[in-house]
C-alpha positions as CSV (number, residue, x, y, z in Angstrom):
1,X,1.9,39.0,17.2
2,X,-0.8,36.2,16.7
3,X,-1.4,33.3,19.0
4,X,-1.3,30.0,17.4
5,X,-3.5,27.0,18.5
6,X,-3.4,23.6,17.2
7,X,-6.8,22.0,17.9
8,X,-6.9,18.4,18.7
9,X,-3.6,17.3,17.9
10,X,-2.4,16.8,21.4
11,X,-2.1,12.3,21.6
12,X,-3.9,10.8,24.6
13,X,-2.0,9.4,26.8
14,X,-2.9,7.3,29.3
15,X,-2.4,3.9,30.9
16,X,-2.1,0.9,28.2
17,X,-4.1,-2.1,27.7
18,X,-3.7,-5.0,29.7
19,X,-2.9,-8.1,27.9
20,X,-5.2,-10.8,28.2
21,X,-3.0,-14.4,29.2
22,X,-3.6,-15.6,25.8
23,X,-2.0,-12.2,23.9
24,X,1.2,-12.2,26.8
25,X,4.4,-14.0,25.2
26,X,5.8,-17.3,27.0
27,X,8.0,-14.6,29.0
28,X,5.4,-12.4,30.2
29,X,3.5,-15.8,31.4
30,X,6.7,-16.6,33.4
31,X,6.7,-13.3,35.1
32,X,2.8,-13.8,36.0
33,X,2.9,-17.3,37.2
34,X,6.2,-16.4,39.4
35,X,4.3,-13.6,40.8
36,X,1.3,-16.0,41.6
37,X,3.2,-19.2,42.5
38,X,4.9,-17.1,45.3
39,X,2.5,-15.3,46.7
40,X,0.4,-19.1,47.0
41,X,3.7,-20.7,48.6
42,X,4.2,-18.0,51.1
43,X,0.0,-18.1,52.0
44,X,0.0,-21.8,51.9
45,X,3.1,-22.5,54.2
46,X,2.0,-20.3,57.0
47,X,-0.6,-20.3,59.7
48,X,-4.1,-19.6,59.9
49,X,-3.0,-15.9,60.8
50,X,-0.5,-15.7,58.3
51,X,2.6,-16.2,59.8
52,X,5.5,-18.7,59.2
53,X,9.3,-19.5,60.0
54,X,11.8,-19.1,57.3
55,X,13.2,-22.8,56.5
56,X,17.0,-21.9,56.6
57,X,17.1,-19.6,60.1
58,X,13.5,-19.8,61.3
59,X,12.4,-16.6,62.1
60,X,9.2,-15.8,62.6
61,X,7.5,-13.3,59.8
62,X,4.0,-12.5,58.5
63,X,3.3,-14.0,54.7
64,X,4.2,-10.5,52.8
65,X,7.5,-10.6,54.6
66,X,8.6,-13.5,53.4
67,X,10.3,-14.6,49.6
68,X,9.4,-17.7,48.0
69,X,13.2,-19.0,48.0
70,X,14.0,-21.9,45.6
71,X,16.8,-24.2,46.6
72,X,17.6,-25.1,43.0
73,X,17.4,-21.9,41.1
74,X,14.5,-20.6,39.1
75,X,16.7,-20.6,35.8
76,X,16.4,-24.4,36.0
77,X,13.0,-24.2,34.5
78,X,11.8,-28.0,35.4
79,X,12.5,-27.1,38.9
80,X,10.8,-23.8,39.1
81,X,7.3,-24.6,40.4
82,X,8.3,-28.0,41.7
83,X,6.6,-27.4,45.0
84,X,9.4,-29.4,46.8
85,X,11.9,-27.3,45.6
86,X,10.7,-24.2,47.3
87,X,9.9,-22.9,50.8
88,X,9.7,-20.2,53.0
89,X,12.7,-17.8,53.1
90,X,13.2,-14.4,55.0
91,X,14.6,-12.0,52.8
92,X,18.1,-11.9,54.7
93,X,18.2,-15.6,53.8
94,X,16.8,-15.4,50.6
95,X,18.7,-12.4,49.1
96,X,21.9,-11.4,51.2
97,X,22.7,-15.0,51.9
98,X,22.6,-16.2,49.0
99,X,19.6,-18.8,49.7
100,X,21.7,-20.5,52.3
101,X,21.8,-23.4,50.1
102,X,23.2,-26.0,52.6
103,X,20.7,-25.6,55.2
104,X,17.9,-25.1,52.3
105,X,18.8,-28.6,51.2
106,X,19.0,-29.6,55.2
107,X,15.6,-28.9,55.9
108,X,14.5,-30.9,52.4
109,X,16.0,-33.4,53.2
110,X,14.5,-33.5,56.8
111,X,11.2,-32.9,54.9
112,X,10.8,-35.3,51.5
113,X,13.7,-37.6,52.4
114,X,17.3,-37.4,51.0
115,X,16.5,-39.5,47.6
116,X,13.5,-37.3,46.8
117,X,16.0,-34.4,47.2
118,X,18.3,-36.1,44.8
119,X,16.0,-37.3,42.3
120,X,15.0,-33.5,42.3
121,X,18.4,-32.4,41.6
122,X,18.7,-34.9,38.8
123,X,15.0,-33.8,37.1
124,X,16.3,-30.4,37.6
125,X,19.7,-31.1,35.5
126,X,17.7,-33.1,32.9
127,X,16.3,-29.9,31.4
128,X,12.4,-29.6,30.6
129,X,10.2,-26.6,30.7
130,X,6.6,-25.3,30.2
131,X,4.7,-24.1,27.2
132,X,2.8,-21.2,26.6
133,X,-0.2,-23.4,27.5
134,X,1.0,-25.0,30.2
135,X,2.0,-21.7,31.8
136,X,-2.2,-20.1,31.4
137,X,-3.5,-23.4,32.9
138,X,-1.3,-22.8,36.1
139,X,-1.4,-19.1,36.2
140,X,-5.6,-19.7,36.6
141,X,-5.1,-22.7,39.2
142,X,-2.5,-20.8,41.4
143,X,-4.6,-17.6,41.7
144,X,-7.7,-19.9,42.6
145,X,-5.8,-21.5,45.2
146,X,-4.2,-17.8,46.4
147,X,-7.7,-16.6,46.3
148,X,-9.3,-19.7,48.5
149,X,-6.6,-19.4,51.0
150,X,-6.9,-15.6,51.5
151,X,-10.4,-16.1,52.2
152,X,-9.5,-19.4,54.5
153,X,-7.4,-17.1,56.6
154,X,-9.0,-13.8,56.2
155,X,-6.3,-11.9,54.5
156,X,-5.6,-9.7,51.9
């Protein structure tokens, strides 16, 4: 009974090569932008030490512990990256209390005015979205803004 060895037939298994932004599909670009946009909102809406308040319950937390809550759901692409449509939300309000829609709307009305909120709601119903070029541009823009905010606030 002999020992049988196959030489050099094992396939190399490693991490797959990362796609560049130009190689990503629109769906993949949206996923990347969602992450960097959320990070930007959570950094931008907190104080110099990275602490802020939930727009619906008022709890104070560190920026990493917040969600980037959306008043108009992300499924409506026209409002997905609208700065007036988002705010800091604790995970309890955003995930387990379905975003506390009425409280979120009250916050936005106090912040931007009733007409501005109604206009945003109307625009979101009209549809619209982003093409791959716009998504790549926004990713680059928000990555730069996140980098700047982290440096300014001394955060990682």
